[in-house]
N, C-alpha and C positions, 0 to 999 in steps of 0.2 A: 504494500500500500504506500510505503514511503517513496518508492521509486516513481510510482504513478503520480503521486502528489508533486514530486519534484519537477515533473514534466507537464504538469497541468492536466493530468488525466485522472479518471477514476480507475480503480483496479480492473474493472471489466473492460474499459476502453483499452488499457494497456495490454491485457490478455488477448483481446481480439486483434488489436493492431499488430502484436507480435506474431500471432498465428497467420495473419494476412501477409506478413512480410516474408514468410518462409516460402521459397520457390517450389518446394516439394509438396505443399499443401494445395490440393485441388479445390477444396471448398471449406468454408468455415461455418460451423453451426452456431447460430445465436439463439438465445432464449430470453423471452421477455413476457412478463405478465401484465405490465402496464405500458401505456403509451410513452411515458417518460423513459422507461427501460428500453423500449424499442428505439426511440430517438437516439439514446445514448449508444446502443449497440450499432445502429446504422452509422452514426457519426464516427465511430472508431475506424471505419474503413477509409475515412478521409484524413486520418491523423498522419502526420509526417514522421515516418520511421527513419531515423538518421543514425549516423556513425556513433554519436554520443550515447544514444539509447542502446545501440548494439553492444557497445563496450560495457555499459552498466549491467546489461543482461549477462554478458560473459563473466563479469565478476561474481554475480549471483550463482551462475552455473558452476564456477570453480569450487564454490563452497557446497552447493547442493547438486552434486553430479546426477543423482537420480531422485527427483522430487517426489516420485511416486512410491519410493521405498519407505517402508515402515521404519520409523526411528528405532523401534525395538529390535529390528534386525541388524541395525548398525549402531552400536554403542558409541562410535566415534562420529556420529552425525554432526552436522554443523553446530547444533546446540551443545552437543556433548553430554547432555544429561537426559536420562530417560524421562518420558512424559507419561503421566497416567492417562489412560484412555478407558472409558467405560466398557468398550467391547472386548478388552483383553481379559479373558477369563482366568488366566493363571497369574500367580504372584511373580513368576519369573518367565521371561521370554528370552531364550538363547542366552541365559546367564545375566541378563540385565534386570536389576531389581526394579519392580514397579510399585509405585505408591498406591496404597489402598485407601 
């Protein structure tokens, strides 16, 4: 959210603009339940994706190599600390202590 704010975007605008900037993405799916969200989503496609944004995203990627990866599977994740999640049924996941 901080990066989006820095560039005058909302998080969803940043996400859609990023997706739209990837040459290998054939289409981008948007989702809106209000007219305001729809306008915001459509507006993201006219956002200027520039070198500075690309560099900032690269910095984030260097820390979060696989953002889909469960932090419990990687105790050395960017945060470095296990985070409690209500869907984790066990007290330990791959040796990482989970707060109850």
